[in-house]
C-alpha positions as CSV (number, residue, x, y, z in Angstrom):
1,M,-13.2,0.1,-20.4
2,K,-14.4,2.9,-18.2
3,S,-17.7,1.6,-16.8
4,I,-19.8,-1.5,-16.1
5,A,-21.8,-0.6,-19.2
6,D,-18.6,-0.9,-21.3
7,L,-17.9,-4.3,-20.0
8,E,-21.5,-5.4,-20.6
9,K,-21.3,-4.4,-24.2
10,L,-18.3,-6.6,-25.0
11,V,-19.1,-9.1,-27.8
12,L,-18.3,-12.7,-26.9
13,K,-19.3,-14.1,-30.3
14,A,-21.8,-13.6,-33.1
15,E,-24.5,-16.2,-34.0
16,G,-26.0,-15.7,-37.5
17,G,-24.8,-12.1,-37.5
18,T,-26.3,-11.3,-34.1
19,P,-23.7,-10.3,-31.5
20,I,-23.8,-12.1,-28.1
21,Q,-22.7,-9.6,-25.5
22,V,-21.5,-10.2,-21.9
23,K,-24.8,-8.7,-20.6
24,D,-26.7,-11.4,-22.5
25,V,-25.1,-14.2,-20.5
26,A,-23.9,-12.7,-17.2
27,T,-24.4,-10.0,-14.6
28,V,-21.5,-7.5,-14.4
29,A,-20.9,-5.8,-11.0
30,L,-18.1,-4.1,-9.1
31,G,-16.4,-6.2,-6.4
32,P,-14.6,-5.0,-3.4
33,E,-11.4,-2.9,-3.8
34,I,-8.1,-4.7,-3.5
35,R,-6.5,-4.0,-0.2
36,R,-3.4,-1.8,-0.5
37,G,-1.2,-0.3,2.2
38,V,-2.4,-2.6,4.9
39,A,-0.5,-5.4,6.6
40,D,-0.9,-7.6,9.6
41,F,1.5,-6.8,12.5
42,N,2.5,-9.8,14.7
43,G,-0.9,-11.4,14.2
44,E,-2.6,-8.6,16.1
45,G,-4.6,-7.2,13.2
46,D,-4.4,-4.7,10.4
47,V,-1.9,-1.9,10.4
48,V,-0.7,0.7,7.9
49,G,2.9,0.4,6.8
50,G,5.3,2.9,5.6
51,I,8.9,2.9,4.2
52,V,11.4,5.7,4.3
53,V,13.4,5.9,1.0
54,M,16.8,7.6,1.2
55,R,18.0,9.7,-1.7
56,Q,21.1,8.7,-3.5
57,G,24.2,10.2,-2.0
58,E,22.7,10.8,1.5
59,N,24.3,9.6,4.7
60,A,22.1,6.8,6.0
61,L,22.7,7.5,9.7
62,N,21.9,11.2,9.2
63,V,18.7,10.4,7.4
64,I,17.6,7.9,10.0
65,E,18.3,10.3,12.8
66,R,16.2,13.0,11.0
67,V,13.3,10.5,10.6
68,K,13.4,9.6,14.3
69,T,13.4,13.2,15.3
70,R,10.4,14.0,13.0
71,L,8.5,10.9,14.3
72,E,9.0,12.1,17.9
73,E,7.7,15.6,16.9
74,L,4.6,14.0,15.3
75,G,3.9,11.7,18.2
76,P,1.8,14.2,20.3
77,S,-0.4,15.0,17.3
78,L,-1.4,11.4,16.6
79,P,-5.0,10.4,17.5
80,V,-5.5,8.5,20.8
81,G,-4.5,4.9,20.4
82,V,-2.4,5.5,17.3
83,E,1.3,4.9,17.6
84,V,4.3,4.6,15.2
85,V,6.1,1.3,15.7
86,T,9.5,0.8,14.0
87,T,9.9,-2.7,12.7
88,Y,13.2,-2.4,11.0
89,D,15.9,0.2,11.9
90,R,18.9,0.1,9.6
91,S,20.9,2.4,11.8
92,E,21.4,-0.4,14.3
93,L,23.1,-2.5,11.6
94,I,25.1,0.4,10.3
95,G,26.2,1.3,13.9
96,Q,27.4,-2.2,14.5
97,A,29.3,-2.2,11.2
98,I,31.2,1.0,12.1
99,G,31.6,0.2,15.8
100,R,29.1,2.7,17.2
């Protein structure tokens, strides 16, 4: 299936050798896109989420510090009213575990 026309041509059944297609009994139309990459933040409305994935063998604290540094560098280039909000910072847990 690559188009609406392909869906319309699907045969549902045949009566007396005559195929009954979807387009004979229904209207086929595209609906809205499924929302992806959007979440609600504290009930305040839609936000875009992101996750940092660490490569195997990396030091978690070093990676997190590099990410924080890069986010600080990007801050001034963000459009007015756009901000990066950290919702989960694993470095705090790691720091507690190792006594930092």
